[in-house]
C-alpha positions as CSV (number, residue, x, y, z in Angstrom):
1,X,104.6,106.4,16.0
2,X,101.3,107.6,14.5
3,X,98.0,106.1,15.7
4,X,95.7,104.3,13.4
5,X,93.2,107.1,13.1
6,X,95.8,109.6,11.9
7,X,97.1,107.1,9.3
8,X,93.6,106.5,7.9
9,X,92.9,110.2,7.8
10,X,96.1,110.9,5.8
11,X,95.5,108.0,3.4
12,X,91.8,109.0,2.9
13,X,92.7,112.7,2.3
14,X,95.3,111.8,-0.2
15,X,93.1,109.2,-2.0
16,X,90.0,111.3,-2.1
17,X,91.7,114.5,-3.3
18,X,93.6,112.5,-5.9
19,X,90.4,110.9,-7.2
20,X,88.6,114.3,-7.3
21,X,91.6,115.9,-9.1
22,X,91.4,113.1,-11.7
23,X,87.7,113.6,-12.3
24,X,88.0,117.3,-12.6
25,X,91.1,117.1,-14.9
26,X,89.4,114.4,-17.0
27,X,86.3,116.6,-17.3
28,X,88.5,119.4,-18.6
29,X,90.2,117.0,-21.0
30,X,86.8,115.9,-22.2
31,X,86.0,119.5,-23.2
32,X,89.1,119.6,-25.4
33,X,88.3,116.1,-26.6
34,X,85.2,117.4,-28.3
35,X,87.3,119.8,-30.4
36,X,89.5,117.0,-31.8
37,X,89.0,113.2,-32.0
38,X,92.2,111.6,-30.7
39,X,92.8,107.9,-30.8
40,X,91.6,105.7,-28.0
41,X,95.3,105.1,-26.9
42,X,95.7,108.9,-26.3
43,X,92.7,109.0,-24.1
44,X,93.9,106.1,-22.0
45,X,97.4,107.6,-21.7
46,X,96.0,110.9,-20.6
47,X,93.7,109.2,-18.0
48,X,96.6,107.2,-16.6
49,X,98.8,110.2,-16.5
50,X,96.2,112.2,-14.7
51,X,95.7,109.5,-12.1
52,X,99.5,109.0,-11.6
53,X,100.1,112.8,-11.2
54,X,97.2,113.0,-8.7
55,X,98.6,110.1,-6.7
56,X,102.1,111.6,-6.7
57,X,101.1,115.2,-5.8
58,X,98.4,114.5,-3.2
59,X,100.4,111.8,-1.4
60,X,103.3,114.3,-1.4
61,X,101.0,116.8,0.3
62,X,99.0,114.6,2.8
63,X,101.2,111.7,3.8
64,X,103.4,112.4,6.9
65,X,105.6,110.4,9.3
66,X,107.0,107.0,9.2
67,X,106.2,104.2,6.8
68,X,105.4,106.9,4.2
69,X,106.2,104.6,1.3
70,X,103.6,102.0,2.3
71,X,101.0,104.6,3.2
72,X,101.6,106.4,-0.1
73,X,101.3,103.2,-2.0
74,X,98.0,102.4,-0.3
75,X,96.6,105.9,-0.9
76,X,97.7,105.8,-4.5
77,X,96.0,102.5,-5.2
78,X,92.9,103.6,-3.3
79,X,92.7,106.8,-5.3
80,X,92.5,104.7,-8.5
81,X,89.7,102.6,-7.1
82,X,87.9,105.6,-5.8
83,X,88.2,107.3,-9.2
84,X,86.8,104.2,-10.9
85,X,83.8,104.1,-8.5
86,X,83.2,107.9,-8.7
87,X,83.4,107.8,-12.5
88,X,80.8,105.0,-12.5
89,X,78.6,106.8,-10.1
90,X,78.4,109.9,-12.3
91,X,77.4,107.9,-15.3
92,X,80.7,107.0,-16.9
93,X,80.2,103.3,-16.6
94,X,82.0,100.6,-14.6
95,X,84.8,99.2,-16.8
96,X,87.3,96.9,-15.1
97,X,89.8,95.3,-17.5
98,X,93.0,93.4,-17.0
99,X,94.8,96.7,-17.5
100,X,93.3,98.0,-14.2
101,X,95.8,95.9,-12.3
102,X,98.6,97.7,-14.1
103,X,96.9,101.0,-13.4
104,X,96.7,100.1,-9.7
105,X,100.4,99.3,-9.6
106,X,101.2,102.6,-11.4
107,X,99.2,104.7,-9.0
108,X,100.6,102.8,-6.0
109,X,104.2,103.4,-7.1
110,X,103.5,107.0,-7.8
111,X,101.8,107.5,-4.5
112,X,104.7,105.8,-2.7
113,X,107.2,108.0,-4.5
114,X,105.1,111.1,-3.8
115,X,104.9,110.3,-0.1
116,X,108.6,109.7,0.2
117,X,109.4,113.0,-1.6
118,X,106.9,114.8,0.7
119,X,108.4,113.3,3.9
120,X,112.0,113.9,2.8
121,X,111.4,117.5,1.8
122,X,109.7,118.2,5.2
123,X,112.6,116.2,6.9
124,X,110.2,114.1,8.9
125,X,112.1,110.9,8.7
């Protein structure tokens, strides 16, 4: 069984790298956004997709050991919260809507799936 310090380190690594990935990918998307003006729904869908992919991939990489599903879900949801806070800190504004709960659920599920995939492919369970 892992100790509490290792678990927190895994979750923070997955959450922070997922949030940083989202911000970097969203910045690249913003460059292409200048070239064409997509509908607001497209921007929202791309943002959610980037957050979900970040949660999946980085939980797959950083989460190890037992209870991977729960650790991945926590890291995925935390990455969405960190992305929101980081985006607000760099001047993007702090916008929490009712859809944010769905976004948290999406990133939590994707983080849990990514963690399970990572643990199973490394045969740690």
